[in-house]
Backbone bond lengths (Angstrom), bond angles and torsions (degrees), N, CA, C in turn:
res aa  C-N    CA-C-N  psi(-1)  N-CA   C-N-CA  omega(-1)  CA-C   N-CA-C  phi
1 M - - - 1.440 - - 1.524 107.63 -
2 A 1.306 116.46 131.62 1.465 121.50 -177.04 1.519 110.11 -81.40
3 A 1.311 115.17 144.60 1.465 120.54 177.69 1.521 108.77 -71.65
4 P 1.354 117.06 144.66 1.471 118.75 179.12 1.526 110.39 -63.09
5 A 1.313 114.19 142.56 1.469 119.42 178.36 1.523 108.81 -66.52
6 S 1.305 115.86 139.04 1.463 117.81 179.36 1.527 109.22 -84.38
7 L 1.298 113.58 139.98 1.456 120.87 179.40 1.516 108.75 -92.61
8 P 1.337 116.72 151.66 1.468 118.28 175.90 1.528 109.04 -64.42
9 P 1.318 116.51 150.29 1.467 118.72 -178.71 1.525 110.67 -62.85
10 E 1.348 114.57 146.59 1.467 120.73 177.13 1.523 108.64 -66.58
11 P 1.333 118.03 138.11 1.463 119.23 177.14 1.528 109.91 -65.76
12 V 1.308 115.37 144.42 1.451 121.15 178.35 1.525 107.37 -108.12
13 G 1.338 116.80 127.54 1.458 120.73 178.29 1.515 111.83 83.31
14 P 1.318 116.32 -177.13 1.461 120.25 -178.13 1.525 111.17 -71.45
15 P 1.335 116.42 154.38 1.461 118.88 178.96 1.529 110.42 -64.83
16 E 1.298 114.41 155.10 1.464 120.28 178.61 1.522 109.04 -65.19
17 P 1.348 117.32 135.34 1.471 118.64 178.56 1.524 110.51 -65.56
18 V 1.317 115.37 143.81 1.455 120.88 -179.62 1.523 110.89 -107.48
19 G 1.292 117.47 14.99 1.462 122.17 -179.00 1.512 110.03 113.44
20 P 1.308 116.11 170.65 1.463 119.00 -178.71 1.520 110.59 -66.92
21 P 1.337 116.29 144.96 1.465 118.18 178.38 1.521 110.29 -67.75
22 E 1.309 114.58 152.41 1.466 119.72 176.09 1.529 107.87 -66.86
23 P 1.329 117.51 139.95 1.467 118.81 179.00 1.528 110.75 -65.43
24 V 1.313 114.44 144.24 1.458 121.27 177.77 1.521 107.90 -85.03
25 D 1.306 116.74 139.60 1.463 121.53 177.66 1.533 108.56 -66.84
26 Q 1.329 116.52 119.69 1.462 120.97 -175.05 1.534 112.41 -65.34
27 D 1.311 118.05 -37.57 1.467 119.88 178.92 1.526 110.86 -66.09
28 E 1.322 116.29 -41.43 1.471 119.93 178.18 1.519 110.41 -67.59
29 Y 1.334 117.51 -38.64 1.472 120.84 176.11 1.530 110.12 -60.25
30 R 1.320 116.40 -46.02 1.469 120.19 179.94 1.526 110.18 -60.25
31 R 1.326 117.13 -44.67 1.468 120.78 -179.62 1.526 111.06 -61.02
32 L 1.323 116.52 -47.24 1.464 119.93 -177.36 1.528 112.25 -72.87
33 S 1.328 117.85 -37.13 1.463 119.20 -179.66 1.528 111.48 -71.09
34 D 1.340 117.48 -20.05 1.464 119.97 174.02 1.529 111.76 -68.26
35 L 1.326 117.14 -11.40 1.461 120.38 177.71 1.527 112.46 -80.97
36 L 1.332 116.34 -4.35 1.458 119.55 171.80 1.524 108.01 -73.93
37 A 1.315 117.75 129.32 1.466 120.88 173.76 1.526 106.60 -87.00
38 V 1.326 116.10 115.63 1.467 120.26 -176.26 1.518 110.23 -127.04
39 G 1.321 115.30 143.52 1.453 121.17 178.17 1.517 111.14 -74.53
40 L 1.323 115.84 145.71 1.456 121.64 177.85 1.522 109.69 -98.24
41 A 1.313 115.57 141.80 1.453 121.93 179.62 1.517 108.34 -145.61
42 V 1.317 115.84 169.03 1.459 121.38 175.53 1.515 107.92 -124.89
43 V 1.332 115.58 132.00 1.467 122.54 174.46 1.521 107.16 -99.48
44 T 1.324 116.07 131.69 1.463 121.43 176.48 1.516 109.69 -123.76
45 T 1.330 114.75 149.94 1.461 121.83 172.59 1.519 106.70 -155.65
46 R 1.308 116.40 179.44 1.465 121.77 177.94 1.523 108.59 -115.24
47 Q 1.317 116.05 138.74 1.454 122.24 173.00 1.521 105.06 -125.34
48 G 1.326 114.73 100.17 1.460 119.73 -172.31 1.516 108.15 63.15
49 P 1.339 117.83 -131.30 1.467 119.92 -179.69 1.528 113.46 -84.95
50 H 1.329 117.96 1.50 1.460 121.91 -172.82 1.526 111.83 -105.49
51 D 1.328 113.49 142.64 1.458 120.40 171.99 1.512 108.63 -83.37
52 L 1.304 115.74 144.09 1.457 121.60 174.09 1.522 106.89 -126.21
53 A 1.327 116.84 133.44 1.461 121.66 -179.28 1.523 108.97 -136.87
54 V 1.327 116.15 140.79 1.462 121.17 179.20 1.525 109.16 -146.23
55 T 1.334 115.79 138.67 1.459 121.71 176.42 1.521 109.30 -75.92
56 V 1.328 115.41 137.49 1.461 120.79 177.99 1.529 109.49 -133.22
57 D 1.316 114.85 153.30 1.465 120.46 172.29 1.523 110.38 -133.52
58 S 1.330 116.30 8.85 1.464 121.12 177.61 1.519 108.82 -120.23
59 Y 1.311 114.64 93.72 1.462 122.14 179.40 1.522 106.95 -155.78
60 L 1.302 116.62 157.75 1.461 119.70 177.06 1.517 111.08 -163.72
61 D 1.324 113.98 158.28 1.451 118.21 173.39 1.521 107.28 -85.95
62 L 1.329 115.77 129.77 1.463 120.93 -176.51 1.512 113.00 -95.63
63 S 1.327 115.87 -36.86 1.462 118.96 -172.68 1.517 110.06 -153.25
64 Y 1.314 115.01 148.57 1.461 120.83 173.16 1.523 110.77 -94.19
65 D 1.336 117.64 -17.41 1.460 121.34 -174.96 1.519 110.97 -135.60
66 P 1.304 119.60 93.29 1.469 126.45 -4.12 1.527 109.73 -80.62
67 P 1.333 117.54 159.76 1.460 120.06 178.78 1.534 110.27 -56.57
68 T 1.333 115.96 118.63 1.455 122.28 -173.64 1.519 109.27 -139.44
69 M 1.338 116.13 138.10 1.462 121.42 179.13 1.520 110.15 -127.44
70 L 1.332 115.19 161.76 1.456 123.55 176.57 1.522 107.90 -124.72
71 V 1.330 115.70 136.79 1.464 122.15 174.61 1.518 107.01 -126.95
72 A 1.325 116.91 131.59 1.468 121.60 177.89 1.526 108.53 -103.73
73 L 1.339 115.31 124.13 1.465 121.84 177.00 1.519 108.96 -123.77
74 Y 1.323 116.71 148.43 1.458 120.46 177.16 1.520 107.71 -56.08
75 G 1.312 117.00 126.68 1.456 122.50 -171.46 1.506 115.62 -62.37
76 M 1.320 118.86 -26.98 1.456 122.27 -178.38 1.529 111.76 -97.15
77 S 1.328 117.72 12.59 1.465 120.67 -175.06 1.526 111.96 -89.73
78 R 1.336 114.16 156.74 1.464 120.32 173.35 1.518 110.06 -60.56
79 A 1.326 116.39 -36.33 1.460 120.57 -177.24 1.519 111.26 -63.09
80 A 1.317 117.54 -47.81 1.465 120.54 179.99 1.521 110.37 -60.84
81 E 1.318 115.90 -45.14 1.460 120.67 179.45 1.528 111.24 -62.42
82 A 1.332 116.80 -44.56 1.461 120.90 -177.74 1.524 112.01 -66.35
83 V 1.332 117.45 -43.98 1.473 120.40 -179.95 1.517 109.98 -64.06
84 E 1.312 116.66 -44.69 1.457 119.39 -179.28 1.530 111.22 -64.94
85 E 1.318 116.14 -41.61 1.465 120.42 179.14 1.533 111.43 -64.76
86 A 1.333 116.74 -42.87 1.468 120.79 179.67 1.523 111.38 -69.79
87 G 1.342 116.03 -35.58 1.457 120.02 -177.83 1.519 113.36 83.31
88 H 1.333 116.71 8.99 1.463 120.65 179.74 1.525 109.63 -157.91
89 C 1.325 114.93 159.99 1.464 121.18 176.39 1.511 108.45 -162.43
90 C 1.319 115.55 171.94 1.462 121.58 175.14 1.521 107.91 -127.01
91 L 1.308 116.60 133.79 1.465 124.00 177.47 1.526 107.53 -108.00
92 T 1.340 117.66 116.19 1.465 122.38 176.61 1.517 107.96 -107.03
93 L 1.328 116.70 121.88 1.465 122.35 177.32 1.522 108.80 -79.30
94 L 1.320 117.33 126.31 1.463 122.04 -175.06 1.522 112.22 -85.73
95 T 1.332 114.81 150.34 1.459 121.59 174.64 1.524 109.23 -92.67
96 A 1.314 115.02 165.50 1.467 120.89 -177.15 1.527 112.40 -58.96
97 D 1.334 118.25 -27.21 1.468 119.76 -179.87 1.534 112.62 -90.76
98 Q 1.338 117.53 12.70 1.464 121.20 178.77 1.535 112.22 -110.54
99 Q 1.321 116.13 28.29 1.463 120.17 179.94 1.522 111.66 -58.42
100 E 1.341 116.98 -34.53 1.471 119.09 -179.60 1.518 111.26 -63.65
101 L 1.339 117.72 -31.51 1.473 119.82 176.44 1.530 110.34 -70.58
102 A 1.322 117.13 -39.32 1.468 119.93 176.75 1.524 109.58 -59.80
103 D 1.333 116.89 -42.39 1.462 120.60 178.59 1.528 111.13 -68.12
104 R 1.310 116.35 -44.05 1.469 121.85 -177.36 1.521 111.90 -58.49
105 F 1.326 116.71 -44.62 1.463 120.52 -176.10 1.527 112.85 -95.88
106 G 1.323 116.47 -0.10 1.456 120.46 178.03 1.520 112.99 -102.61
107 T 1.325 117.05 4.90 1.459 121.32 -179.95 1.520 109.78 -81.94
108 P 1.337 118.34 117.66 1.467 119.98 179.20 1.529 111.24 -60.14
109 G 1.329 115.37 141.13 1.455 121.15 176.36 1.511 114.62 75.28
110 A 1.341 117.82 16.45 1.462 120.00 178.34 1.528 109.11 -60.80
111 P 1.330 117.08 144.67 1.470 118.72 -179.27 1.520 111.25 -63.93
112 L 1.329 115.89 143.26 1.456 121.25 -178.86 1.520 111.10 -68.94
113 Q 1.315 117.31 -43.27 1.456 120.02 -176.80 1.514 110.83 -78.93
114 G 1.317 115.69 139.21 1.454 121.49 175.31 1.509 115.59 78.02
115 M 1.321 118.52 17.23 1.466 120.38 -177.32 1.531 112.85 -59.89
116 L 1.316 116.66 -33.13 1.463 120.11 -175.26 1.528 112.79 -102.30
117 N 1.339 117.59 11.92 1.467 120.22 178.75 1.519 110.50 -53.84
118 G 1.323 115.94 134.48 1.456 121.32 177.75 1.518 114.48 87.25
119 L 1.326 118.28 -4.69 1.466 120.77 178.66 1.527 109.28 -107.13
120 E 1.302 116.27 136.56 1.465 120.62 175.87 1.523 107.99 -94.61
121 V 1.329 115.30 88.57 1.456 120.79 -176.88 1.514 110.45 -89.04
122 S 1.317 115.29 155.43 1.465 121.02 166.58 1.524 105.30 -104.38
123 R 1.302 117.68 177.69 1.465 121.39 -172.99 1.525 111.36 -130.68
124 T 1.324 114.34 149.38 1.462 120.55 170.15 1.523 108.01 -78.58
125 A 1.312 117.89 172.11 1.466 121.64 177.23 1.524 111.08 -60.21
126 A 1.341 117.52 -29.71 1.463 121.80 179.00 1.532 112.08 -82.85
127 G 1.344 117.97 -5.72 1.459 121.56 177.49 1.515 115.46 96.37
128 D 1.318 118.30 2.98 1.462 121.00 179.47 1.524 110.03 -76.61
129 A 1.333 116.04 144.51 1.460 121.50 -177.72 1.522 111.49 -72.14
130 I 1.323 114.65 136.69 1.465 122.59 169.94 1.524 105.05 -106.36
131 L 1.322 117.32 115.77 1.452 120.10 -177.40 1.522 110.32 -70.29
132 P 1.335 116.57 140.54 1.464 119.51 -179.24 1.521 111.50 -72.85
133 G 1.333 116.21 146.93 1.454 121.65 171.87 1.507 116.77 81.06
134 G 1.341 118.90 7.58 1.463 121.00 179.23 1.518 111.92 -77.06
135 L 1.332 115.84 171.62 1.466 121.57 176.62 1.524 111.15 -69.40
136 A 1.333 115.27 -43.66 1.462 121.99 -177.83 1.521 107.30 -165.35
137 H 1.326 115.03 165.99 1.467 118.77 174.01 1.525 108.76 -137.62
138 F 1.327 114.40 153.76 1.457 122.77 -180.00 1.519 108.17 -135.51
139 A 1.312 117.40 119.18 1.463 121.40 173.99 1.519 107.38 -90.29
140 L 1.334 115.94 129.29 1.464 121.03 -175.93 1.520 110.89 -116.91
141 R 1.306 115.36 141.90 1.461 121.93 167.30 1.520 105.47 -102.80
142 V 1.324 116.77 115.13 1.467 121.21 -174.46 1.526 108.90 -72.31
143 D 1.327 115.47 118.86 1.462 122.26 -178.94 1.520 112.56 -103.23
144 Q 1.342 116.24 -23.17 1.462 119.74 -173.92 1.522 109.43 -152.98
145 A 1.321 115.54 144.40 1.466 121.20 175.10 1.524 107.88 -132.06
146 V 1.327 115.52 132.99 1.460 121.44 -175.64 1.527 108.56 -131.86
147 D 1.325 117.11 133.92 1.451 121.16 174.29 1.524 109.06 -79.37
148 A 1.338 116.27 135.27 1.462 122.36 175.48 1.517 107.39 -143.46
149 A 1.318 116.48 106.67 1.476 122.83 -176.72 1.528 108.43 54.95
150 T 1.324 117.99 -122.35 1.468 120.75 -177.31 1.528 112.97 -90.71
151 H 1.321 117.40 3.63 1.458 120.88 -173.64 1.527 113.45 -116.02
152 R 1.306 114.20 162.54 1.462 123.11 175.44 1.521 105.68 -113.61
153 L 1.329 116.06 120.93 1.462 121.38 178.40 1.515 107.29 -93.05
154 L 1.323 115.70 116.54 1.454 121.97 -178.67 1.521 107.80 -104.55
155 I 1.318 115.44 119.43 1.462 121.99 -175.34 1.513 107.95 -112.32
156 G 1.319 115.72 129.01 1.450 118.12 -176.53 1.505 114.01 -149.12
157 Q 1.309 113.99 150.41 1.448 121.07 175.99 1.528 108.90 -76.39
158 V 1.324 116.39 138.79 1.458 121.68 176.62 1.527 107.41 -75.90
159 V 1.344 115.83 122.79 1.466 120.12 -178.15 1.523 112.18 -110.26
160 E 1.325 116.71 -16.37 1.469 123.44 174.78 1.519 107.08 -151.54
161 M 1.320 116.13 155.64 1.465 119.82 174.60 1.512 108.49 -161.37
162 G 1.299 115.15 162.69 1.451 119.37 178.39 1.513 111.14 -162.05
163 E 1.311 114.39 152.40 1.460 122.50 178.89 1.512 109.21 -91.92
164 G 1.309 115.90 143.28 1.461 121.52 178.19 1.507 110.87 -115.21
165 R 1.309 115.20 -131.54 1.466 121.85 -178.78 1.521 110.08 -82.51
166 L 1.299 116.04 125.93 1.461 120.04 177.40 1.527 111.66 -113.54
167 D 1.337 116.62 6.09 1.452 121.10 -177.81 1.521 112.88 -81.26
168 I 1.311 116.89 -4.42 1.464 121.51 179.40 1.527 107.32 -137.71
169 G 1.288 117.01 150.11 1.461 121.16 -176.38 1.521 112.93 -74.93
170 P 1.333 115.86 179.42 1.464 121.07 -178.21 1.526 112.56 -78.08
171 A 1.315 114.72 154.29 1.461 120.69 169.07 1.522 106.73 -78.87
172 V 1.309 117.33 132.01 1.460 120.73 -179.65 1.523 110.29 -131.49
173 R 1.318 114.04 157.26 1.463 121.62 171.68 1.521 106.20 -112.38
174 F 1.323 114.89 128.29 1.462 120.99 177.13 1.520 107.70 -145.73
175 A 1.319 116.33 134.20 1.464 123.08 -179.81 1.525 111.10 53.68
176 G 1.347 114.69 38.82 1.455 120.33 175.90 1.508 115.10 77.79
177 E 1.334 118.10 3.09 1.457 121.63 -178.05 1.516 110.07 -119.31
178 K 1.313 115.61 148.48 1.467 120.71 175.14 1.526 107.69 -86.35
179 R 1.321 116.71 135.69 1.465 120.56 -179.33 1.521 110.50 -154.37
180 G 1.307 115.96 176.91 1.450 123.05 170.44 1.513 108.07 -106.11
181 L 1.306 116.83 167.35 1.461 120.07 175.04 1.519 108.07 -81.34
182 A 1.313 116.53 134.40 1.466 119.75 -179.99 1.508 109.77 -119.73
């Protein structure tokens, strides 16, 4: 009977680095990452007497215990600064027929005053706007902020939430375009 062949020893610890990774082409990354189908939402908060609203597509639920969400905002934006300063915000998930709201609040350099003119919003206990007609909304108390590349990741416990219209699907961005699910 032949003796079993001996295997090489298992490596211990992480592999030895082979040098810095080659940089990824940013244009190609943008093109390929646009193939992610992501839901569109609007984050609202108050800055003094003014409402601030911005369209986002980078958010997620982190935990059910306690209910916790993360919202990524451009780190140098008024929105990131305002949400962090206020310590709270509201995330309204948009429906497929709310593309105009995604465009309205996704325009860079939009004026701070009058952002919500013409909308009949309701309010969270903290005073943040809940946009009408969304799928759902989540009021967050920001507990942590983390820098990640060019963005600020705002992590917060859900302190209020509500269901909206479920008769229409979500607004999504896919391949650089806003659409509904079909």
